[in-house]
N, C-alpha and C positions, 0 to 999 in steps of 0.2 A: 468696078462699080462706078456708075456715072452720076455726076452732079445732079442731073435732072431728076433722078430717083430720090434724092434726099434733101434737096434745097427747099426753102420756103417759097412757093410760087406766088407771083403777083403780090409782092410785098408792098406795104404802105410806103409811099414816097412823098416828098415835099418839094415845094417850089423854093428857089433860092431867095425869094422875096419875103418869106414868112419871118416873123420875129423869133428870137431865141426862146422866150417863154412858151410860145406855142409849140416849138419843136420839143422842148423839154417835157411839156404836158403829154404830147403824143408818145414819147418814149416811156414815160412813167405809167401811163394808162394801159399800154400794151405789153409792158414788161419785156422790152428788148432794148438793145444797146446801139443799134446802127440804123440810120435813116438815109437811104439813097436820095440824092437831090437831083431832080430832073427838070428838063425844059418842058414846054407845052406839048411836045411830041413824045414825052416819056423817055427821052434819051438822057443817059447819065451825064451829069456835069460835075458831080462831086458827091461827097458823103459827109455826114455829120454824126458824131458819136456822143455817147454819154460823157466820155472823157473830155471831149471838146467843150461840152457845156459846163462841166464841173470847173474847167480851167477859166471859163469866162465869168463865172459867178465869184463873189468875194469869199475869201477864206474866213474861217471862224475866228482867226486870231486878228483879223483886221478890226480897227476901231469902228465904233458905230457910225461916226460921221463919214468915214471912208466907205463903209459898206453901203450906206445910203446913196452916195455918189455913184458907186459901181452899179448898184441895182437900177438906178435911174438911166444909166448908160446902156445896160443890158436890155432894158425894156424897149429901147429904140434900135437895137442892133439886129440886122438881118442875118439870116443863115449864110448868105453869100460872103459875109465878111470873115467868117471863121471856119468855113467848111474846108475839107481837104479836096483839092481838085485833081491831084495826080493819084488816082485810085487804082489799086490792083483789081483786076476783074477776071472772071472766068467765062468761057463760052459754053454753049449748050453741049458740045462734045467733050467737055473736060471731065476728068475722072477725080475721084477723091484723093488720088495720089498727087495730082496737080494742085489741088487745094492745100494738101499738107505741106508741099514745098513752098507755096506762097505764104502760108501762116508762119512757117519757120523763117523764111527769108525776110518778110516785111513786118513781122511782129504785129499783125492786125488780128482783130477778133471776128471780123465778118467781111465777106467778099461779095460784091454785087455780081450777079450772073446776067450777062447782056447778050442780045442777039447780034447777028452780023452787022446790023444797022445801028447798034449801040443802044437799043431799047432795053430797059430793065425788065427782065422776065422772072427774076428770082433773087434771093440772097442766101448765101451759104455761110453759116456761122460755125464757131468751134463746137458749139453744142450739137449742131448737125453732124459735124465730123465724128464726134464721139459716138453718137447714135449709129452712124453708118458703120464704123469699125466694130461696134458691139454686134451688129447684125452680120457683118462680114466674117467675124471669127466665132459666131455662134455662142456668144457669152451667155445669153439669156434663154437658150433652148433647154427644154425640160430634159434632165438627165445628162446634160452636156458636161464633160470634164476634159481637162488637158492632161495628156500623158507625154512625158519626155523620154526619148530613147537616145542612147549614145550612138553617134554616127561613126562607123568604122571605115568609112570611105568607099565602100563598095558601090558601084554605079547602080546595081540592081536592088539596093537595100530598100528603097521606097516601094518598089513594086512588090517585093517580098512581103513587106509589112501589110500592104493593101490586101494581098491574097490571103495572108494568115488571118486577118480580121474577118474578111468575107467568108472564109471557110468555117469560121466559128460563129457566124451570125452576129458579129459585133459591128453596129453601124459606125462607119468612119465618115465624118463630115468635112474635116479639114486636115491638110497635111502640109507642113512647112519644113524646109531643110535650110539650116543655117550652118555654113561651113567655116565661118570666121568668128566664132565665139571665143572670148578670152579664156574660157575654161574648157575649151574643146568643142569640136563640131557636134551639133545636136539635131535631132529630128523631133518636131512637135506634132502630136496627133490629137485632134479633138474627136472624142468618141461619145456616143450616147449609151450610157450604161449606168445601172444602179449598183454595180458590183465592180468597182475599180480594182479591188484586190485580186479578183479572178483574172482581170485583163493583165495585170502585172505578172501573175504566176504563169499565164500563158506565154507571155513574152520571154520570161526567164527560161521556161521549159524548152523554148525553141531557140535559145542561144542569144537572145537580145538582152541589153542591159538597161533597164528603166532607171531614170535618174530623178533624184529628189530636187525640188526647187533650189 
């Protein structure tokens, strides 16, 4: 699955010259957490997040006089002074797997998507990643359920399961084999059925071992 299919296209961007209160207002009004910072050609030069802004504003435990001084300073501070300039990015050909690796490696919550010329064409967030994987694994499909089967190591096991379900008119939408599970190798099948008990009985009758979570 490609980033282009799940990113937020043409995201709101800001100039590095705007002041922090304006950037904060944009984030709050649009209910998101990341603002790509671009030059006049919409080329990415940085990113500012709600976390950056929270760090810039005074803490609630700060004295009133100190808070007033910090607020006065913040009112005059440009985005350029606190934005992150070494941004992780994704290209148009990137996959959600690429995004997952960046989220895990860099501990970020949103990744700008840029063209080959560095122009911002989208942004991909953790929320987008969650939605993409829900779709990929059919979590919200009507009648969708996950069935786990013990993997006995036979190379033909997956094709046998596919044929068995097709023969019995049970729609199979996803099939995953994990051979290095701490509790033993397993095969995960997502099927569309309103009678999971019938599917388990069919598997047992044909020599397969359904597993509980």
